[in-house]
C-alpha positions in Angstrom: 0.0 0.0 0.0 1.3 3.5 -0.9 2.4 5.7 1.9 0.0 8.5 2.8 2.7 11.3 3.0 1.1 14.4 1.4 4.2 15.2 -0.7 4.5 11.7 -2.2 1.7 12.1 -4.8 3.1 15.5 -5.8 6.6 14.0 -6.5 5.0 11.2 -8.6 2.9 13.6 -10.6 5.9 15.8 -11.6 7.7 12.9 -13.4 5.4 12.7 -16.4 5.6 16.5 -16.8 9.4 16.4 -16.7 9.4 13.6 -19.3 7.0 15.6 -21.6 9.2 18.7 -21.2 12.4 16.8 -22.2 10.6 15.2 -25.2 9.4 18.6 -26.3 12.9 20.1 -26.0 14.2 17.1 -28.0 11.9 18.0 -30.9 12.1 21.8 -30.6 15.9 22.1 -30.6 16.4 20.3 -34.0 13.4 22.3 -35.4 15.1 25.6 -34.4 18.4 24.5 -35.7 16.9 23.9 -39.2 15.7 27.5 -39.5 17.6 29.4 -42.1 19.7 32.4 -41.2 18.0 35.8 -41.2 20.1 38.6 -42.7 19.7 42.3 -42.0 17.6 44.4 -44.5 19.6 45.8 -47.3 20.5 49.5 -47.0 22.0 52.2 -49.1 25.7 53.0 -48.8 24.9 56.7 -48.4 23.1 56.0 -45.1 26.1 54.3 -43.6 28.5 56.5 -41.6 32.2 56.5 -42.1 32.7 55.2 -38.6 30.4 52.2 -39.3 32.3 51.5 -42.5 35.6 51.4 -40.7 34.2 49.3 -37.8 32.6 46.8 -40.2 35.8 46.5 -42.1 37.7 45.7 -38.9 35.2 43.1 -37.9 35.3 41.6 -41.4 39.1 41.3 -41.3 38.7 39.4 -38.0 36.3 37.0 -39.6 38.7 36.6 -42.5 41.4 35.5 -40.0 39.1 32.9 -38.5 38.2 31.6 -42.0 41.9 31.2 -42.8 42.3 29.2 -39.5 39.3 27.0 -40.5 37.3 28.3 -37.5 34.2 28.5 -39.6 31.6 29.2 -36.8 33.5 32.2 -35.6 34.2 33.4 -39.2 30.5 33.2 -40.0 29.6 35.1 -36.8 32.1 37.9 -37.5 31.1 38.2 -41.2 27.4 38.5 -40.2 28.3 41.1 -37.6 30.2 43.1 -40.3 27.2 42.9 -42.6 24.9 44.0 -39.8 27.0 47.1 -39.2 27.3 48.0 -42.9 24.4 46.3 -44.7 25.2 48.0 -48.0 28.2 45.7 -48.8 26.3 42.7 -50.2 29.5 41.2 -51.5 29.9 39.7 -47.9 27.1 37.3 -48.6 29.1 35.0 -51.1 32.0 35.0 -48.5 29.5 33.9 -45.8 28.4 31.2 -48.3 32.0 30.1 -48.7 32.4 29.7 -44.9 29.2 27.7 -44.7 30.3 25.5 -47.6 33.6 24.8 -46.0 31.8 24.0 -42.8 29.7 21.5 -44.7 26.4 23.3 -44.4 25.4 23.4 -48.0 21.8 24.5 -47.3 22.9 27.7 -45.6 25.5 28.3 -48.3 22.6 28.1 -50.9 20.6 30.5 -48.8 23.3 33.1 -48.5 24.0 33.0 -52.3 20.3 33.3 -53.0 20.1 36.4 -50.7 23.0 37.9 -52.7 21.3 37.4 -56.0 18.0 38.8 -54.6 19.7 41.9 -53.3 22.0 42.4 -56.3 19.9 41.3 -59.2 22.3 42.8 -61.8 25.5 41.4 -60.1 28.4 41.0 -62.6 29.2 37.6 -61.2 25.6 36.4 -61.3 26.4 33.5 -63.7 29.2 32.2 -61.3 26.8 32.5 -58.3 24.0 30.6 -60.1 26.5 27.9 -61.1 27.6 27.6 -57.4 24.0 27.2 -56.4 23.4 24.5 -59.0 26.5 22.6 -57.9 25.5 22.8 -54.2 22.0 21.6 -55.0 23.4 18.6 -57.0 25.8 17.8 -54.1 22.8 17.8 -51.7 20.8 15.5 -53.9 23.8 13.1 -54.2 24.3 13.2 -50.4 20.6 12.5 -49.7 19.3 10.5 -52.6 16.3 9.1 -50.7 15.2 12.5 -49.3 12.8 13.1 -52.2 11.7 9.5 -52.7 8.4 9.8 -50.6 7.4 12.9 -52.5 8.0 11.6 -56.0 7.2 7.9 -55.7 3.4 8.2 -55.3 3.1 10.6 -58.2 5.2 8.3 -60.5 3.1 5.2 -59.6 -0.3 6.9 -60.2 0.9 8.4 -63.5 2.3 5.2 -65.0 0.3 2.4 -63.4 -2.7 2.5 -65.8 -0.6 2.6 -69.0 2.8 1.0 -68.4 4.7 -1.4 -66.1 8.1 0.1 -66.9 9.7 1.4 -63.7 10.0 5.2 -63.6 13.5 6.6 -63.2 13.8 8.5 -59.9 16.5 10.7 -61.2 14.1 12.7 -63.4 12.8 14.6 -60.3 15.5 14.1 -57.7 17.0 17.5 -58.1 13.7 19.4 -58.7 12.5 18.9 -55.1 15.7 20.2 -53.5 15.0 23.6 -51.9 16.3 26.4 -54.1 17.5 29.8 -52.8 16.8 31.4 -56.2 15.7 30.7 -59.7 18.6 29.5 -61.8 18.8 28.5 -65.5 18.3 24.7 -66.0 20.8 22.4 -67.5 23.8 20.4 -66.6 26.7 22.1 -64.9 29.4 23.1 -67.5 32.5 21.1 -67.6 36.1 22.4 -67.4 37.9 24.5 -64.9 40.8 26.8 -64.3 43.8 26.8 -62.1 44.0 28.8 -58.8 47.2 30.6 -59.7 45.6 33.4 -61.7 43.3 34.2 -58.8 46.3 34.3 -56.4 47.8 37.0 -58.5 44.5 38.8 -58.8 43.9 38.6 -55.0 47.4 39.8 -54.3 46.8 42.7 -56.7 43.5 43.5 -55.0 45.3 43.7 -51.6 47.8 46.1 -53.1 45.0 48.2 -54.5 43.3 48.4 -51.1 46.6 49.2 -49.4 47.4 51.9 -52.0 44.0 53.4 -51.5 44.5 53.6 -47.8 47.9 55.2 -48.1 46.6 57.7 -50.6 43.7 58.6 -48.3 45.8 59.0 -45.2 48.4 61.0 -47.1 45.7 63.3 -48.6 44.3 63.9 -45.2 47.7 64.9 -43.8 48.4 67.2 -46.7 45.0 68.8 -46.3 45.5 69.3 -42.5 48.9 70.9 -43.2 47.5 73.2 -45.8 44.8 74.4 -43.4 47.4 75.1 -40.7 49.8 76.9 -43.0 48.1 78.0 -46.3 51.1 80.2 -47.4 53.7 77.4 -47.0 56.1 80.0 -45.6 57.6 80.0 -42.1 55.4 77.1 -41.1 55.8 75.3 -37.8 58.1 72.3 -38.1 55.5 69.8 -37.0 53.1 71.2 -39.7 55.7 71.0 -42.3 56.7 67.4 -41.3 53.1 66.4 -41.4 52.6 67.8 -44.9 55.8 66.2 -46.2 54.8 62.8 -44.8 51.4 63.2 -46.4 53.0 63.9 -49.8 55.2 60.8 -49.4 52.2 58.6 -48.5 50.3 60.0 -51.5 53.1 59.1 -53.9 53.6 55.6 -52.3 49.8 55.0 -52.5 49.7 55.8 -56.2 52.7 53.5 -56.9 51.3 50.6 -54.8 47.8 51.0 -56.2 49.2 51.0 -59.7 51.1 47.8 -59.2 48.0 46.3 -57.7 45.8 47.3 -60.6 48.4 45.7 -63.0 48.4 42.5 -61.0 44.6 42.3 -61.0 44.4 42.9 -64.8 47.2 40.4 -65.4 45.5 37.8 -63.2 42.1 38.2 -64.9 43.7 38.0 -68.4 45.6 34.9 -67.3 42.4 33.3 -66.0 40.3 33.9 -69.1 43.0 33.0 -71.6 44.2 29.7 -70.0 42.8 26.4 -71.2 40.5 24.6 -68.8 42.0 21.5 -67.2 39.1 19.9 -65.4 35.8 20.5 -63.6 35.5 21.6 -60.0 35.4 24.8 -57.9 37.7 27.8 -58.0 38.6 30.6 -55.6 37.2 33.9 -56.8 38.1 37.3 -55.4 35.4 39.5 -54.0 36.3 43.2 -53.9 34.0 45.9 -52.6 34.5 49.4 -51.2 36.6 48.8 -48.1 36.5 45.0 -48.4 38.4 42.2 -50.0 38.1 38.5 -49.7 37.5 35.1 -51.4 34.4 33.2 -52.4 34.4 29.6 -53.5 32.8 29.6 -57.0 32.2 27.1 -59.8 34.9 26.9 -62.5 34.4 28.2 -66.0 
């Protein structure tokens, strides 16, 4: 016979509630994990302050460092923070997609690329992005060949049973049911690819262009400050003169470094488009935007 202690029944009644709560959490957590990322609304560059641009660039560079170290979760977090600070630089989205792809989350990579095409409908690299999306969708279909079987099998049976006993090939609709981040032209992915070397040259040139631009900007600022402090350029304070001379030197160095960078970028692109494809696969593509530079993993030409 059960004891008559008043707290006994209460302790027994709490166990089913605890079990139900744990079961609910077990189903709720995976459901939340499958929700796609939400990106900030796109904004115009004219509405972003210079302070926010600089801060976003600093955060972006931190994310780039984590991406190089294969710390993809932190890289994605920093890239998203940079995009939240300066939501006018949509070129960050393909870089976020690259981090997700290297992490192995192809669904989120497709989602980020789709957001990019939605926000930049006339993007110059639209064909490359669409090819990346198709390749990722094909990879998802290959990794989960039975994921679409329940949805396609009943339709195939009903359509063919009255007229034919020939089995229906499941590959006809295997890729059509994979979620798509954006509408892309149909057809098989193109064959052929290029080497990475031209992109290394192009990226190195892009870094030099950015560095030259920074040097030119800083130098111009120093020269402007010196001109305001001593417009006549006669009997100027030594510190003002030194600041102006340093600015002139930085301006000259910035022009030289930027010119070398532009030559490297042009040479890398010419190399890329004139070399003969060696095979299919993916290739590193540079992403350069005002104040930003990085890599995205794109399909080969």
